[in-house]
N, C-alpha and C positions, 0 to 999 in steps of 0.2 A: 521450520519454514519462516517463522516470524523474524528470526535473526537475519536471514538472507534479505528479507524485505527492508529491515532497518539499515543494513549495510548498503543496500542499493539506494535508499533515500539519502543516506549520509553522503554517498558519492556524488549526488546531484545537489548537494548543499541545502537539503531540507532542514528546517528549523523546528523547534518545539516537538521533537520526536518523542512520542509516548507509546508504551506498550501496556495495554490493559489485559491482565490475566482474568478471564471470565469463566474459567472452568468450574469454579465453585458457585457461580452466580446463576448461570443459565445453561441450558442443554443445546442451544442452537449454534453456539460458537465457542471456541477456546480462547482466541486472542483477537484484540483489535490493535492494529498499528495505526496511529494517528500522527500526521505531520503537517507542516505548513510550507508552502512555497510562496515566493514573493510576487509572482505574476502568473498568468495563464501559461505562458511558454515553459516556465520552470515547473509548474504543476504537471504539465504534459510530459516533460522530460523525466520527472521523478516517477510518474506512473509507468512510462515506457521502460525505464531501467528496472523497476521492480518486476514488470512483466517478463523482461528478458532473463533476469536472474532466476526467477522462479520457473520459467520455461526450461532453463538448463537443468533444473532439479526434477523435471517431469511434471510440474504443476501448471495447470491452465486455469484461468478465471472462469467461474461459473457465470458470472455477471460482471459487467463493467458499465457504470453509469456516470454521466457528467463529463466525460472526456472532451466532448465537442467544445463546450464553453470554458471548461476547466476552471470555473470558479470554485468547484469542489469536485472530487472524484470518489466514487465508491467502487472498489474492486473486491469482489467476493470470491475467495478461493476455497470456499466450503470449509 
């Protein structure tokens, strides 16, 4: 799933894309995908593209925070 999120972010020109593998560190998550957008509209577009690509895989976010102002967004896919 993380690779689909990365590809979606890349398609919307996200920068500084990082994937943190946390499987050995914590039990509450496996991976964090972190990326940067240049402005609120781009951050919203990145978030929406990730949402659409993961929806195609049958994944839906448990929680989505920060999308209104889009200074930052947290999308929790469990």
